[in-house]
N, C-alpha and C positions, 0 to 999 in steps of 0.2 A: 866783718863779718861773724866771726867768732863769738865776738861780745853779743852782738844784736842777738845771736840765739841763747846765748847765757841768761839774758834779760830774758828775752821770751820765756824761757824753761821758768824762769823766778816766778813771774809774773803769774804763769798759768798754775804752778804750785799753790802759791801764795793764794791766790783766788781759789781754787779747790780745798784747801784747807780751812779757809774760811768760811767758806759755803757748809762744810760738814761740821765743824764747829757751832754756826749759826743754825742749824737746822730746826730747832726746836722754835726759834723765834721766826723761823720764815715761814713755818707751818702755823703759828698763831697768827702773824701778821697778816699772810694772805687766806685764811681760813682753809686751809686744803684739807682738812679733815672732812669737810662737807663733799669733798670730791672723790670720797675714797668710797667702793663699794663694797658690801660685805657678800658672801657666798650663803646663798639660801640654806646651806645644810646647816652652817652653824648657829646655834641657838643661844642666844647670850642674852645676859642681861643687858639693862640700858648702861650699867655703869662700866660693863666689861665690850660695850658696843663702843662705848667712847675711846677707852684704852684700847683697843683695838684698831679701831678709824687711823688715832693719834700715832702709834707706834709705826703704823703701816705708812703713812706720809712722811714720817721723821726718816724711815726706812729708804722711802724713795727719793728726799731730798738730799741725803746721805750719800746713794749711790749716785747722782748728778754730780755732787762736788768730788766723791772719787773719781769719778769719768773724767773731769776736768783736771784735776791733780796728776793723772797717770800718765798723761802725754806729757808733761812737762817735767817730771820724774824720770821718763824713759831717754828724754832729749838730754837731760844734766848725766845721765847714765852712760849716752854715747859721747858725749863731749867730753868727759873728764875721765876715759877710759885709757 
């Protein structure tokens, strides 16, 4: 049972790290910049707007990757203490 938890923790960590590393690819592949809204208070040029959308989309994907990786890291920490 201990080995199964170690394998599960490794899979979670590798998956989370891969998602975090490939965030730019996922944003481009699934066109996530179109789904990002911009607050009306910001007055940006067209180029700045695209950069803002892309940066926010990449950040959201990286946060998801970190959220997947964190339980695996915590599980490994508990298993190897």
